[in-house]
N, C-alpha and C positions, 0 to 999 in steps of 0.2 A: 397502605399494604393490606391485601387482601386478608381476612380472618384465619389464622392458623398457616400462614405464610411460612416456609422454612426455607432459607437461603442454602444453596451447596456450595462452597469453598475449595474442597478438594476432593480427590479420587471420585472422579465422576466422566462418564463419557457424554460427548456431543456426537451430532450425527454429521457434521461437515464442516468445511471452512472454505467457505466463498472468496478467491482471490481476484483481487481488481487491480494487481499491477497492470496487466495489458490494457483495460480499457481505459481507466483514470489515468495511468500513465501516459498512454496515447494522446488523451483527451487535453494532457496538461504539457505534452513536448511541443515546446514553441516552433520547432523545425521537421517535426515526422520522425519516421524511423523506416528503415529498409526492412522487407519481408523475412529475409535470411536471418537477421540480427535478432529480429521479433520471434522466428521460429525457435532460434537457439534459447531466448530466454525463456520459454514455454518449457522447452525439454530440462531446463535447469530448474524451473518452479516446480515440475512435475517429480524429478528426481529428490527434490526436498521433502516430498510428500503431499503436495497439493494435487487435489483430484477434482476440484469445480472451479473453472476457468472463465472468467467471462472477458470476452474477446472484443467487446466495443460496440458502436453503434455508429460508425461513419460508413458514408456510402461505398467507401473501396474495402470496408473490412469483409464483407460476406466473401470475398473473393480470397482474401487471406486464410479466412475460415475454411473456405474449401482446400486451400494448401494445408491447413492442420490437421483437416480431417485424413487427407491423403496420406499424410506424413506418418499418422497413427493407424490407420486401417490398411494400408497397401504397404507401407515400409516397415512398420513397428518401431518408431523413433520416439513414440509417445505412450506410455501405457494404456492398455485397451479400456481400462477401468476410470479414466479421466474424462469428465464430462464438460462440453463446451457450452457455455451460454452467450446468446446475442442479446444485447441490450437494444431495445426499443422503445423509445417515448411515443406517447398517442400525438404528440405535437408535430414527427416525423414519421409516421408508422408506414405511409403509403410509399414514398418512395423508398424505403428502406426495405419493405416487405417486396416490392418489384426486384429489387437488387439481390434480396435472397434466393430468387429464380434461379441464380448460376449453380446452385447446389442441389445435387440430385436428389430424388424424394427419399431414397433409402439412407441419405446421409440427414437429411432433415427431420428424419424420425428419429435419429439418435441424439440431435442438438436439444436444448431448450431454449426457450424465447423468453426473457424478461420483461415484462410490460410494463414501464414505468409512465408516471404521471397518469394514474388510472382514474382520477377525476376529473381529467381534462374533458371538457365537453359533455359532461354526465348527463345533461338534460336530453341529448342527442343520442345517448347510449353508444359512443363511440368507442369505448371500451368492449362492449359484446360484439360491435361489427369488427373491429379490428381482430377480435380472437376467432369470430368465426372465418374470416378470410385466411388468416394464417394457420387455420386448422385445415382451412380447404386446399392450400397449395404443398400441404404435407409436414407441417411442423408437429413433433411429436409429444411435447409437452411444454409446460409455461409453468413461471413464477410469477409473482406481482411486486411492483415495487411503490409504495405509499410515501408522498413526499409530505414534508414537514418544516415548518420555520418555528421550532418549538423555543421557548422560553427557559428560564431554569427550573419552571413546574408545569406540571401537566394538570392543565384545566379541564373542566369537564366537556366542554364544548369541542376541544381538540381531542380528547379520548373518543368521544361520540363520533366524532368525523373520521377516525381510523377503523372503529368497529363498523362504520356504514360501508365504508370500501373494502374491509374484509367479506362483508356479506354479500358485495356484488362478486368477489372474485372466488368465492365459496360456490356461489351459484354458476360458474362456468367450471367447477370441479378444480381449481386450483386451491393447493393446499400448502403452498410455500410462499410467505409473504416476507418481503425485506422492509422494515420501517427505518425511512430515512432520517436522521438528524442532518438535514440538507445545508444548514449552514454551521454547523458544529457548534450550537449554543446550550445543547445539554449538559446536565452535570450528574456524576454518578449517582446521588440519592435519589434524582429524577428518575433516571434511567430504572432504577431497582423498582420504583412504584410502577412505572410502565410496564416494565415486562413481566412482573409478577402478576398484574391483574390480567394484561392481555393472554398469558397461558392460561390463568383461570378460567377467564370467559370465552377463549376458543381452544378448545383441548384438542379440536381436531386440525389444528394449523401449525406448521412448523415454521419459527419466526428467527429472522437475525436481523441485527442492527447495522445499519450504514453509518458509521459513527466517523465524520470529520474532526480534524485536530486544529480547528480555528483558534479553539481556547487551549490547545496543549492536553485534550481531555480525551482523543479519540481512543487510546488503547484502554484506559481507565472506563471510558463507558463501555466499550466492548466488553470487557471482563465481566463488569456490572451485569451486562444482561445475560449473559450466561449463569453467572451467580443466582440470579434471580428468576431462571427457569428458560431463556431463549434457548432453543436446541442447537443452533448454528452461530457461527461468528465468522467476521469479514474483515480484511485489510490487504495491504498490499506489501510486500518485501521492501526495505528501505523505507517504509512509511507512504509509499508512492500513492498519488490520488490527488485530486484539485486542490488548488490553493495550498493549504500548509500539508495536505494529505489526510491519510487515513490511519487506522490502527498499524503497527509495524508488527509484520507477521515472524520475523526471525525472533523478535523480542517476546512476541507472545508464544513462540515455540518452548522460548528456553523457561519462560513462566509455566507454561503446561506441564513441563517435564520435573519442575520444582514442586508443583501442586498435584500431581498424580491425574493430571487431565488428559484425556484419550482422545483420538478421533475415530469414530468407527471406520472401519475398513481400510485405514492407512495409518503410516507411524511418520510423524514429523522428523526431520533431521534438521540442527539447527544450523550445524555446519555447512550443508548444501543451502540451506535457505540463506546463509550470510553470503556465499559465493553468489547466489542468484541475486543479490541485493546490489553487489558490487558491480554484476553484469547489466542490470537494470540503470544503473546510472552511466555506463558506455553506452547501451543501446539509444536511450531517451536523451542522450548529452546532457546529463546534469553532473555538475562538479560534484565528486565525492566528498560526503562528511565525514571525515576524518575520525570524529570522534562521536558519531553515532553509537548509541547502545547498541552492544552486542556484536553488530556488524562492522564498525568503524575500524578502518585500517590502524589506527592509532590508538584505539580504545582501552587497549591491555598493557598500553606503556606507563610505567610509573617511575616517578622521579626518584630515584636511588638514595638522594641526600637529604631528603627531608623526612620527618617522621611520618610517611603515610599511613594512615588509621588501618586499611585493610591488612596490611603485613604487621602491625603493632599489635592488631586483635587476632593475629595468628592464621587468618583467612587463606586457604590454599587454594592459589588461582594459577593458571598459567599468564605469565608477565614478563614482559621484556621491558627492562630498566635502561634508564637514560640518566645523564647529568647535564644540568645546566648551571648558569652563574648563582642561581638562587641556592641551588642545592650542592654545591661544592665545598663541603665542610673538612676539614681536616680529619674527623673522625671518619668520615664515609672513604676519604682516601686510603687512609689506613686500613680499613676493614675489606675494601677492594685489594688490596696488595696481599693482605694476610690470605683472602680467600684464593688469591692466583699462587700463593707459595713462596713470596717474598721471604727473605729471612727475619727472623724476628729481631736482629739488631738493627735493620734499616725502618721497619716498621716502629720500634721504639724512638728512632732518631725523628724528634719532633721537627728540625731543621729540614731535612731530606723531604719529611711527608709536607710541610709548607711549600717548599720549593716545587714539588710536583703539584700541589692544589693551584698554586700561582701561574705554572706554566698551562695547566688546562684552562684557567680563567681566562689568562690573557689571549689563548687560540679562540676561546669561544666569543669575548667581546672584541676584540683587536681584529680578528680575521672573519670568522664563521657569521656572527651576527651582520656587520656592515655588507658581506655579499649576499647574504639571505635577504637582507632588508631591500637591497637594489633590486632582487630578482624578485622579492613579494610584490613590491610596487609594481613592477613591469607586468606580472601575472594579473595583478588586479585592474590595472587598466585594459588589458586584453578581455579580461572577464566582463567589465561594464561594456565594452566594445562588442563584444559575441551577443548579450543579451539585449542590445539596444535596438537592432533591426529586427524588430518583428512585425508581421503583418497585422495592423490595426484595420478598425474599421472604415478609416477614409480610403483605405486601398479598396475598398468595395466601390466606392464611389469613382475612384480613378480607374478602377478597370471597366466599370460600366461607360466612361465616358471614351475609354480605347475601343470599346466595342461599337458605339455609336460611330464612330468615326469611321471605322470599316464598313458599316453596313451602307448599302446603294441607297442614293437619295430619297427614293421613293418608300424606304423602309423607315425614315427618321420619323422620329415620333413629333407629333404639332405640338406647338407650345400651348 
């Protein structure tokens, strides 16, 4: 840690949240998504208070970006202060910059391009060349993204590499830098060291962390980064992101509310972000995680029949109760009947209460469970079948063979 560093844990403001739901959600979507549904999702994200939306890095995305800009500036369907970001890595910058030309220059001046893999072909000054070309076609502003494969600690060589890349983007006038935990191997204590030192050594740069959830630490690392000085934070609703995902934004929103952490220029709405999370699952055809923190459709359900600790501790929460065979105690049945206004003589009648409990248990075990088990097994088979038919790399070979078959004989490659 830098000498004199003081972390901040409550009651502070950050400059923004970068939403990756659209970009990484789209990259992870096995079968794609149609533009109308994607636009509805963007509207839902903006309604939840998100104002920095990364739209993606595919060859078809510039046309969708144009659709979003028209919806924003011509129709007013998206708040005017929402900033769209187009993600462009240096390995694919040339076709993507060509694809961006479908967007009028006055729109290009309003978006921000995120330049990724800034270290790629550094000896050829590829970053500088790409930046110059994109500026020439009208892109208004940039951010940079520095890739890393961290271990659980930050060594001197890795830290020097990051600062070397920061110096390169600074020379281009770029002051917004994303540091990538590209394979999700950071730990919160290492994140704290990284963030505090980068902020100390680069006071002119606004930083945020791209924190993957491969170890289940995406949200913890994201929080650690702003606790220790980073000025922005990033994630996706429902935790959307490549592989195991990114920091969950609706959970983050609830934590911010509890900690007094605010976002400049906007106000997060946890309920609306939770609805956006459910919509994201529909848009990208991902099965709902019904017990996901904050936004899972069943996460607020509690078993009324067992001593659940939150209620025992007197914690007031919006809760929907249910019973299952484990929780069907006579005392629970009696309490439910009392709350419903049944006469005291029936509530004190132990045989009556036992018969009610037995009737409930019989229904659950003999009727409900077998039917649900059969239905679940069928659903599970359907789920496995749904996710099996994926376009994998051998499909490229087959497509190439198909194209070769259709070519004229004089175009066939020589062996």
